[in-house]
N, C-alpha and C positions, 0 to 999 in steps of 0.2 A: 360371163365373158367366154367366148369360144377359145380353144386353143390357137386357132388360126389368127384370130384378133390379137390374143395375148402375144404371140410371136411376132406380128406386125408392129405392135406397140413397142416391143423390146427393140426391134431393128431401128424404129423411128428414133429412139432415144439413144442409140448406140452409134449408128452410122456417122461418118465424117468425124466432127468434134462431138464427144460425149455431152449429153445434156441438151438444153434448149436455149441458152443464153450465152452471150459474151459481153466483154466491155470493150469499148471502142472509143477513140478521140475524134471529135468533129473539128478539130482544129488542125491547121498545117504544122508538120513538123518535118521539114525537108532540109533545113540548113541551120548554120550558126545562129542567125537572127531569129529564126523561129525558136530554136532552143533557148535562147536568152529571154524570149517573151514568155514562153510556157513555163519555164523554171526560173533559175537564179540569172539575173538579178530581177527580171522583169516581174516575177510573181510578188515581189515585195510591194509593188504598188496597190493591187487590191487589198493586200494585208493591211496597209496603212489606212486605206479608205474604210475598211470594215471595223477597225479599232475606233476610228472616229465615229462611225455610224453602223452598229451592228445590223441594221436592216438592210444595209447594202450588200449583204452576203449573198441575197437572192439576185442581185444585179450582176455579181462577179463570179458566182459559183453555180453548181448544179442543184443546190439544196432546194430551191423553189419548185423543182420539177422532179424531186426524188422522194420515193416512198419506200419505207421498210416493210417487207412482208415477213412477219415474224410468227414462229410457232414453237411449241414444245414437243410436237408430236404425239399429243395425248388423245387426239380424236381425229384421225386423219381419214377423210371420206367416210366409208362404211366399214374400215378396216380396223378401227379402234386405236389403241395405244401402242403405235409401232415404233415410236421413238424418233429422235431428230434426223438420223441418217435416212430412214426409210420415208420421211416427210418431205425430203429435199426435192425429188422430182415433181411433188405437187406444188411446192412453193416456186419452183422455177416455171411451172406452168402458169401460175398466177402472175408472175413477172411478165411473161409473154403476152397475156391478155392485157394487162395494163398498158403495154407499149403499143400493141396492135390496135387496141380500140380507143385509146385516149392519149397516146404519145407520152405517157409517163414512164420515167426510168425508175427502175426498182433494184434494190439490193435485197436478195432473199437471206434470211437469217434464221438458223435452226438452233435453238438453245438446248443444252445438255442439262436442263434442270427442270422440274416440274413443281419446284417450291415458289409459292406466290410472292413472297418477299424477294427472292433472288431474281425473279423474272421482272417484277416491277423495278427493281433497282438497276438491272442491267439495261432495261429499255431507257429509263431515265438517263442513264450515263452516256448512251449513245444518241440520244434524241438530237443534239445539236447538229448531227449530220443530215438530218432529213427534214422535209416539209410536212410529212404526215406519216402515220404509223397504222398499217393494216394488221390487225391481229388475225390469226388464222389457225383453225383446227387445235383450239385449246378446249379441254373438256369443261363442262358444267359440273358444279357450280363455280369453280375457280375462275372461269372466263369473266363472270360478272364482276367479281372483286377486282381482277386485274384491270379490266377495262375501266371501271370507275375510278380507281386510284390513279391511273394514268391520265384520264381526263381531267381530274382535279389538280394534278401536279405539273402537267406540261401545258405549253402554250401553242401546240400545234394540234391538228386534227388526229384523233384516235378513234379507230372504227373496227369493230370486230365483225367482219363480214358475215360469219356463220349466224350472227344474231340478226343485225340490221339489214344487210344486203338481202337476205332470204325474206324477212318481213315486209320490206318495201316492194319487192316483186309480188309476193302473196297479196298484199293489201291492194296494189293497183289492179290485179287480176280479178280479185274478189269483188271490188266495187263495180268492175265491169260486168262480171258474171251475174251479180244481184240485179244490175239494171236490165240484163237480157232476160233474166227469169221473172222480171217484174216483182222483185221483193224488196222491201223497205230495210235498209241496212240497220236502222235502229230497232227493228223488231225481229230480225234474223236469229235463230237459234243455232248456235255455232258449238261444234264439239271439236276440240283440238286433241289429238292423240300424239304425246311426245311432250315432255316438260323440260327438255334441255334448252340449249342456247336459242336455237331457232323457234321452237314453240313459245317460250316465254316472251322473246322480243316481238314475235308476231302479234300475240295477244296484247301486249302493251302498246304496240303501234295502233291497233285497232281501237283501243281505248281513247288515244289521242285523236283519232278520226271521228269519234263520236258514236262508236259501237257501245252497246250496254253491257256492263259486266254481269247484269242479272241474267243475261241470255247466253252467257259462255260457260261451258263445261270443259274443264281441263282433266285430261286422262293421262296417268303415268303408268308404270309397270305394275303399280299396285291396285290400279282401278281409278274410279273417279275422285278427284282431289276435293274433299269437302271438309266442312267444320269438324267432322268426326274423325278425319285422318290424323295420324300421329307422325311426329318427327318430320315436319314439312319444313323446307328451306323457306327463308323469307320471300323468295321469288314466287314460290308456288302458294304460299300463304295469301298473296294478293288475289288469287283466283279460287280460294276455297269458299264454297258457298254452302248453304244449308240445304241439302238434297238427300232423298232416300235411294237415288241411283248410285250404283256401286260399280257396275261393270261397264265396259265399252258398249257392249250390246244394249244395256239400259240407256246409256247416254245418247247413243246415236238414234234411237227410236224416236220418231217424231221430228228430228232435227231437220234444218234447212241446209246447213253447211257442215261438211267434214274436212277438217285440215289434218292431214297425216304427215308427221315428221318424226316418226318413230322407228318403224321396221317394216320389212316386206311381209306380205300375206298376212296382215293382221285383220282385215276386214273380210267378211263373207258375204255372199250374195243375199243371204237372209237379212243381214244388217242393212244392206242398201235398199231392199224392199220396204224396210220398216221406216225409211225416211219419208219426210214430207213431200208434197207434191213439188215438182220441178226442183229437185235438190241440186246442190253443188258439192262436187267432190274434188279436193286437191290432195291426191295420193302422191306425196313428194320423195319417199324414200328411193334410193338408188343402190344397186340397179333394178331391184325389185320394189315395185310400188306396193303400198298397203293393201291394194287391190288393182288388178290390171283393167284397162279400159275394156278389153274383150269380155271380161267377166261382168263388168258393170252394164255394159250395152246388151249383153244377153239377157239381163233380168229387167232392165227398165230402158224406155226410150225418151225419157223427159229429163235426162240428167245432162249438166254441164260439168266437164271435167278437165282437170289439168294434172300434169305429172312433172316429174323432174328429168324426163328422158326426152331426147331430141327426136325420137323416132314416132313420137305421137303429137298431135297438135297441142298447142298451149303449153309449152314448156316453161316452168318456172327455173330460170337460169340466172345465177347472180351476176353474170357478165352483163346483163342489162342494167346493172346498177353501179357496182363499185368502181369501174374505170371512170364513169362519167360524174359520179358523185365527188371522187377525189379530184378530177379535173376542174369542176366548179369550185371546189373548196380551195385548191392550190391557186387558181386564177384570182380568187378573192383574198388571197393571203389570210385565209380564215384561221382563227385561234381553235376552232371546235367544229364538229359536224353535230348541229344541234337538232331539237325535235322539229323546228321550223323547216330546216333544210331537208330533213327525212320526208316530212309531209309534202314539200314541194316536189320531190322526186316522185312520190306516189302519184301525184296528180299529172305531172309531165308524161309518165309512162302510161297512165290510164287514158290520157287524151290522145296519145300518139296514134293508137290503132283505130281511132274514129276519123283520122284524116285519110283522104284518098291515097291509095298506094303509089309511091313514086316509080318511075320507070326504072330507076337503079335497084329498087327492091325487087321488083318482078323479074329483073334479068338475073339478079343473084340466086333467086330461089326457083327461077324458071316456072314460075307460077303466076297466074294473074287473078286468082281467087281470094285476094286480100280483102274481104268484105267483113266488116265488124259483125261478129255472130258467134255461134256455137264453136266453130273450129278456129276463131281467131279473135280472142279477146286479150292476149297478151303479146307485145312486140316480139318480133323475131330478132336473135342475136346479131344478125349482119345488117340490120336496117341502118343504112347510113344516115338517117335523120336523127338517131340517138345522140350523136356527138353534137348536133346542132341544138337540140331541144333541152336535154337533161342538164348539161353543164350550165347552161343559161339560168335555168330555173334555180339551180343550187346557188349560183353566184348571187342572183337577186335576193334569194331568201337569206344568205349570209350578210349581205349588206343591209337589208331591212331589218334584221334581228340584232344588228350590232355585232355579230361574230367576226365580221371582215375588219381588217386594217385598212382596207382601201378607203381613200377620202372620197 
C-alpha cells in the first residue's frame, strides 16, 4: 500500500462521523402517538405475541434480517493477530458489504478473548438476537472447532466466511477454468499451498463436488502434507497421502492447478514452467499474490489465472458469496448453511458468467468485453444479477434439503 493510498484510506474512515456504519430507525417517531407505539405501552403487543409464538419474533423485530459479524482479531487480513480493537474497521467494512449488496443489517462484535470455550459460550448467549452468525478472521485450527460447535448447538446459520466464502468462489472459478482449459475435473492434479481455514475448506468443498482426493496435494509451511508428516491436525490428516514429494517445487511439477492461500511471492517462474500444459493458477494472497500475473505470463502464455486483487482479471472476492448466501438463508428461515446450499452457490456463480452481460453490468464497468473466457470466468462484484441468482439458489437448496423452516 502506497503512503498516498494509506492516507486516503485514513481520511475516508475519519471524515464526518468516524467509522463506516450507524444505527437508524425506519419507523416514524415524531409525536406522542409514535412514542407510545414504539415503546411503552405499544411495545407490549409484540412481546405478548412472541411469548405465544416464538417464531413471531421475525415478524415483529429485526432478527430475521440481522447478522452478527464476530471476530476475536486473531487472523485479520494478512496482518495477523492484531486483536479486537484493530479488527473493528474490518468488521465494520463487512457490515457495509452485507447492507450494500444484500440489504442485510449487521451488528459487528469484537471479542476480547481467544479462548475457544469462551468464544463459543459468548456467541451462544447472544445468538437469540440474530438470524445468522458470520464468523470472521479467527485463526486456524481454532476456527474449525468454534464453527462446528456453534453449528451443532445453534438453530440459526453459522458461517465462517474465511473458510466457506473463499471455498465457494474458488470452486466456481475453478470449474469454469477447467472447462476453458479443456481439463476433466476428476482427473486434474491440484496443489494447494496453505493449510489454514481457506485452504482446508476449499479442498473439502472440491471433494463434495466430485474432485478426487488422490489427485490433491496439500502443502503447508513444512512442505507436502503426507503420511510421513508428523503432528498433523485432523483437518490436515484428511489430505495426507502416500507420496515421495516433499517440497512445493516437487508438488507443483506436472500439476494442472495451483491454489495459493499462503503468502506472497511463494511461487517462482521455474515452478510455473514445470506445470502441465494449459495450467490454472489461483494466487490469492493479498496484497502480494504467491506469484504475480506479470511474472506468470512472462514465462507462459497458456495459463489461466485468478488472484485476490481487483486490479487483475478474475478476482476471487468473497463479496460474491457471503451477502447473497446469507440473504437466501435468512429468506428461507434456514437453521443452517449446509453443503447442499454451498454447492448451489458454486453452480449459481459458475453459470452466471456464461450468461450474456447485462446492460447494467456493462455500464457499471464501462466495458463491453464480458465474454466467458480467459479474462472472465469469475463474476464481477458489482454484477446486479448476483442478488437475483445466488439467493434464489440458496433458498431453493435450503428448502429441498430440509434446512428451511418455510412450509
